[in-house]
N, C-alpha and C positions, 0 to 999 in steps of 0.2 A: 357294723362295718360304718367307715367315715369314708368321706370325700373329698380328696383337696380339690378343690378349684384352683386355675391355673390362673395367674395374672399375666393378662397380657403386657405387654413389653411395648412401650410408645416413642416417638420422638416425635420431635417438632421445625417442622422450616420459617422459618422466619425471614419474611423478604423488606427492602423500602432499594426505592429507587436511587436516593441519596439519604446522606448519616443524615437530614434531620429533617425529612419526609416528616407530614404529619396529620391528620384530616380525617372526616369521619368516616371516609374507605380504607386510607394509608395512615396508620397507625404507627404509630414509634417503635421500634422495635423491644424496648422497655414492656408496651402496651402489650403484644403479638407474645412473648415472651409469660407476660404473669398467667393471659388468657392460657396460654401451652396449661402451664402447674394448674390451672385452679379445675379445669377438665379433665386432666388425668385424679387428680384428688378427689371429683364428683362422681367419675364414672371407673372408680378400683381401680385406677393404670398405672401403669410401672413405669415413670420418664424416665429416661434414657439417655439421651441425648438432643442437644437441637444443633439445627444444620443453620445457617444463617450466609444469605446475599446481601449485597446492595447495589445491585444491579440492574435495570431496567431488564421489566418484564416480556419484553416482544424478542430478550435472545433465550435461547436454549441450550447457549452453553455453558450455561451460571455455575462453577465452581462447587460451590456445593450443595446447589442442587441433586448437578449429577450426582456428587459421594453419597446423599443422604440416598439416591433409588440404588442405588450399586451396596447398599452399606444392608438396606432392607430385602434386597434381593436375595442375602448370600445371606438371607437369614435371623438378620441382628434387630430389627424387630415384626408386629402384628402392626400397627397401626402410626397411618401418618397426619399430625393434630396441623392445621391453621387456621387462623380466626377469617380467612376468607380465603373460599378454592381458588379466588384472584389474582390471589401469593406465587401460587404455582404457578405463573403468566399470562398471556394475555394470545395467548393465540387459541384460539377455540380449541381447534388439531388436535395442537402438538396434547393438552392437559387431558384430551378423553381418551386418545389412546396411551395417556400415559394412568392413566385413572383406571382403565377395561385390564391392562399389565398389567399392573397391582395386583390390582382384584387377584387374577388368574394369579397370581403368585399367593393365596392367602395376604395377599395387607392391604387394609382397611383406609381409607383416606376420610377421616373426619374434620368437620366443621363447626371453632365454637361459636361464633356469630351468625348464623345463615344456617336455611333450609338448606341442605345439598342436593334435597331429588330435584327441585325447583332448580339452583343451580346446574344441575345437568341438563335440567331439559332445556334451558335455554341455551345452553352452548351447541349443546346436540341443531337445536333451527341454527342458528346461528353458525355453524358449520355447512349443513344445509348450504344454506343463503348464500356462506363462503364458493361453497365449491358449485352451485351455479351461478355466479359472477365468474370466476377462474375461468370455467368454463363458456364462456361469455368474449369470455377476455382473449382464451387460446386462440375461442373462434375467427378472432378481429384478427389479430394476430396472426393468423397462419391465411387468412384471407387478402391481406395485404402482404402481407411474403409472398404470395402468388402472384400479386401483381404487379411487385417489382421486378420478380423473377422472370417478368415477360413483359420488362420494360414500359410500365406502365408505374410513372412517379405519380406518391401518394403523402400528400403535407401542402405542405408551405412550400417555393421556389428559394431552392439554397438563395442566401444573400449573393449580391454579383451574377447572378443570374435574372432570369427571365423570359416567361412561357410565349411564343406563338400561338392561338390554334385559328384554325382554316376549311374550315366547317363548307364542306358540299355537302346537299343536300342532307341526307342521312347522319352521314359518315363525318367524325372529327377530326381531325388527324395534329398532333400539338408539336411544334419547329418549338426548341431552346435555345437561344441567343445569348451573345453578355450582354448583362444592361450599362449601358452606356455609360450612366453614370457611378450605379454601383463599384464594377471592373475597375476603373480604376480605383479604388477607395480599400478593396483586399487589397492591390497591388501593391498597397500603399503601406499599407498591414504589416504585409511579407517585408517589406524593406525598412519600416521600424523594428523589424520580429526580429529579421539574422544580421539587418548591417548596422540599426543601433542598438541592439541587443537589448530593448529593449524588452520591459514587462506587459499583462494584459491593462492593466490598468494602463501603465503610464501612456501607451498604443491608445487608451480610447483618451485620457486628458488633449495625448497632446494632437491627437482627429477632431475632438471637439475645438479644442482650442485653437483647432487651421478652420473651423466653420463646415465641417461635414457633419452631416447628421445617420444613425439611423431611421431607419423606416419606421415609416409615422410619424417624421420631424422628430423624434427621439434623440435625442445626446444620448455616444455611446455609451458603454458601461465597462467595466473588466469583463464579465461573466456573455455580452454579447460576442466580445471580440476572440473570447476562447471560445464560441461553438461557431466561428464564423471561422481563424483558422487551424481548427483541428476535422471540420468537412471534406471528407474524400472528393470531395465534388467538386474543390478548387483543379484535382487533378482528371475531373470529369468525372468518377464513379459515379454509379447511382447504388447504394449503402442502402443496408435496413437488415435492424436490431445490433449497433452497435455498441449497447448502450447496455448490457447485461444486468438484469434486476437482483436483489435479493433473492427473491423468492420464484426466480428464474433467470437464475445462473446459466442457463444451458440454449440461450436463446441461441437461434439460428442465425448463422447473418449472410443475409441474401446478398451479392454483387453484382448490377452492371456494369464492365468498363467500358468504358468512352459513349456513354449514355448522352452527356452534356459539352459544349462546347470545354477544354481546360483555361482556367483562366495563369495555372502557372503549369512551368513544364514540369518530369519527373524529377531532376535535375535541384528543381529550385522546391518543391515539395520535399527531398531526399533534405536536404542543410535545414526546413523549417523544421523535419523532425530534428535532427543534431543540435539543433540549437535550443528546441522542447528537453531533450533526455539533458543537458546540461543546464539548465536553468533549473530544475527540476531536482542535481546535487545537490546547493545548495539553499539553503530554508530562507523563505520569500524574497529570494535573490538580491541579499545580500553580500556577496563576493561580485553580484554582477556590480552593484553600486555602489562600492569603492574605491576608491580613487587611484587603491591601491595597484600597480601591476597585478602583482602576482598572489593577490587572496586569489580565494580556492581553490588554486594552484598549487603555491611552495604547503608544503607539508615538514614537521621536522622526522629527520629519518633516525633515532633515538625510537619513539614512543610511536606516529603515523599519526598522531596531532597535526591541527592544519597550524599554521603561523596565519599571523593576526600583524596586518600593520598596525604602527602607532607612532605617535608625533610627537617629538620628545623638548625638551627646552631647545630654547629660541637661544641663541645666543649672535649676538652682532647686525641683529634681523637677520638673520638665515635660519629654520627651522629644520632641523633634521629628523628626521621618518626611519622609523629600523618596523625589522619585522623580528615577531617577540614566539616561542613557542607555548600559543594559549594552552598549553598546562600545566606547564612549567611555572608560568607566570598564576599561575590558579593556586597548585600544591608540587610539595617535591615527591613526594607518595604518588602523585599522578605521571610523572614526569621529572628522570633527578641534574636533566642535564640542563646547562643556563645554554640555551640556545637562541641569540643575537646576530642577528647582523645588517649594517645598513642600509637601510634601502637601496639604494643611488649604485652603490654597488655591487651588494646581491639584485637586482634587478639586470648592472650592465653583464654583471660572470655566466650568467642563466640567457643570455639572449647573444652571446659571444660562445658558449656551449652548445645553443639549440644549433650555430649557426655549424657547425661544422657539419651536422648529422645529413646538409643537404646534396650532400655527395650520399649513395644510395650503397656504395660498401659500406661503409662504417653504421648506416643504417641495418647493415647487414648482420655486423658483425659487433654488435650491440643487443641486435638484439635475439642473437644467436647464445649469447651470454646470458640475461635477461631470461631467458626463456625456458635453457638448462637449468637457471636457476631456479626460477620458478615449478620447473615440473617433478624438478625432486622435490620441492616444499611440500607440494599439493599428494605427492602422490608417500607421502612420510604420512601426513598430517589422516589421507585416505583410506591407508592400511589400519591407525588407532581408529578410526568411528568402524570401520570395517567389523573389527573387530570386537569394539564393546558393546555394536550391534548383540554379535552374537551370544558374549555373555551376556546378557540382555539376556537374551532369548531361552535363552538356561535357564538363566531361572526362572522367567517365565513358566518354560513345562516345569520343570523336576526342584531344585530346591525349594522354592514358595509353597508348589503345592503337597512339597514330600513335611515339608515345616507345619503344617496346618491340620496334613490326618494326620502325624503323630501329634497332636495337641502343643507341640511347641510353641505355638502362635498363637492369639484368640482370633475373631472372624477378623475383629474392628482393626486389628495390626498387618492386619494378614490382603483389608479393605486401602490401605494408608502406602505397604507396598504396592501394593498393584498401582497404584492411584502413583507412585510417584515412581516409581519400573516404566509409567506406559509415557510420563512426562519427559522424561531422558530419553527415548528410545523413540519418540517423535521430534523431538531437536536435533537428537543424529543423522534421523534419516531425511532431514531437511538438508540438513550441513551435507550428509554423503552429495545429494545433488546439485549443492553448488558446490564442491569441492567438481565434480566430475564436470560441470558446467566451463571451468575455470581453465585444469585440465585438456578441455576441449580450444578452448579459446588462446592456448598455452603453446601447444603446439600449430597453432594458424598463424604463421608469420606473413607470409609472401606477399598478403596484398596490401600489411604497412608501407613492404619495403618500397613499392612504386609507389603509392599516396604520401607518407610523407618529405621526403623529398622534394615532390615538386612542390608540396605546400607551404617549405619551409623557403625554399628558393624567392617564394610570394610573398611572402609573410617578409621575409626579411628583406626584402628593396619596396616593399611600399608602406613598411612599420614607420618609419619619418614623417610624414604627409600626411600619417592618422592619429586623429580624435584619439586622447585614451580609451578614451571607452570602447573603442572601434580597437581600437590596440591590442585589448581586454578579449575583445571580441573572436577577434583572429585565432590569437595565443591560444586560447581556450577548446577552439575545434581543433588546436594542433597535441597538444600536451592534455592530460591526465591530469599529472600529478609531479613538481618539483622537489623532489625527499632531501631537503640539506640536514648538512651535519654540520654542529659549532665547529668542527675545524675548517670546512670551509668545501666539504667533500660535496657535487652535486650526483645527486642518478634523476636521470629524466624515465615518467611511463607518459608513453608514445597511448594518442585517444586511440582503440580500436573502437569504431562503425562498426561492424560484421553486424552488431544486434539492433541496428539501425532496422 
């Protein structure tokens, strides 16, 4: 009687943080792959496949890492081979959890160039130390949150404010007041941001050039201005927990309104948030710095791409300026329409057309038509998305499972098909959520009917007296987009501030 020895199947996991990473413990992918095959040969393992990631080990959502785990969990292999255990990642807790989970499923993890038992012991110690550190941090955060909830300020005073302590015996009371030097600087920051439409760096440079200084006599930097203008303390609110961190995304926000004297009014704060939102729509502030009035606003009506301003050739001392569809100038495949317009004519036409909407009735009629068109478009797409989601669910529950049981497809094909379907499902669910929001906004236009005519009338009256940069800043508050067609048609999309 003979006994057949089963050859264990092994997969290799290879990872580097960058494509050309090498070093003492950061071997190249080629070196890691060679170690995998050598180990399999020396230990009589059957090499099945390798899974390779070129990404930081701090990320637990590595695509190939997750694919490998799913593959072996479904019985694709009994052994995972890595050169060093840190190829699994940089998070001790995640490595240990995954290591023990794999063991429970009969999958062994082995290393080719180190004693894995020693590494596991080190990871356990690191995990215990990390857990204690985390508990300490959580206690500190909880105490600080409790203090803030009781109306006690923790940390440095917000820029623009100062505290006055009144000590009577064993009792200390704190009174807050506007700092006579810093508060006016904050107001100037606000003015530069909202009225002159400057970015954080430009504000910092301008403040420094005017002789203003940050605390401790330092010159202003962009991050300093950003920190000051993003702090709700400007409207008197004491807030703790505003910045959830990667390892603590659910940080509890504690807010105490009217704790400080306000530097800005609620209306000014709203205008500041509106300006920040507009600036975030254009990369690196290019739309704001452009000399063209419609930059960041004009869109090609055919493809939706931005209409960018370009200076043409000079003729008899006159510089000709035009707007062109940026996609059409790059490739006919991106936009097949020649969509170019003289800048002065297009800007005049849009301003004239915009002026007609100072009449609320005209705005109401425009929004009713736009709302109906948008609603119909979003409803059709939403039905298509929901239908596709239902089909994927059916594929998950019946088709793939049935094919696997009947051995029509292999385990590897099943894993791959599952991965593709899950990715499609996640993308469709995100789009479904976006469409639901768009539908809600398309059906809520009454606020715009009240706001837009008044804003347009004020803008048209003041337009000629404004500098070009301020003209653009004011126009951006009213218009989100002006869709331009090559036959001269113009469709205006008013800005909805309901999300602010």
